Residue, then its C-alpha position, 0 to 999 in steps of 0.5 A: l500500500a503506497c502512501r503519497a503526498d505533496g508539500d513544501p517541503p516534501p512530507s515524509t509518509r508512512c502507512a500502518r495497519d490498525g496503528g501497527p508498525p509500517r510495512a516494508r515497501g516492495s511487492r509481495a503476495v497479498s492474502r486475505a490476512d492483509a485486509g483491514r483498516y490502514v492509516c496513512r500519515a504525511t508529515n512535514k514542518h507545517g503539520s500532518a495529514v491523515r487518511s484512513i482507508v479500509v482494504t478488502v482482499e477478494c480471491e478467485c482461487r480455491r486455496c484462499 
């Protein structure tokens, strides 16, 4: 899950699940266990902005 924001100066961003630690960036397999509420936060010297999203994972295979 990518967290992007624009600002001056450019903000630092992080995305965490249910208040947990940020996940490592990069691609990986997604499973139903990854579903849930995520919070993305962008911060710079002027303040911060927060966006909360809910991620659902659907699977067409029979192994899920």
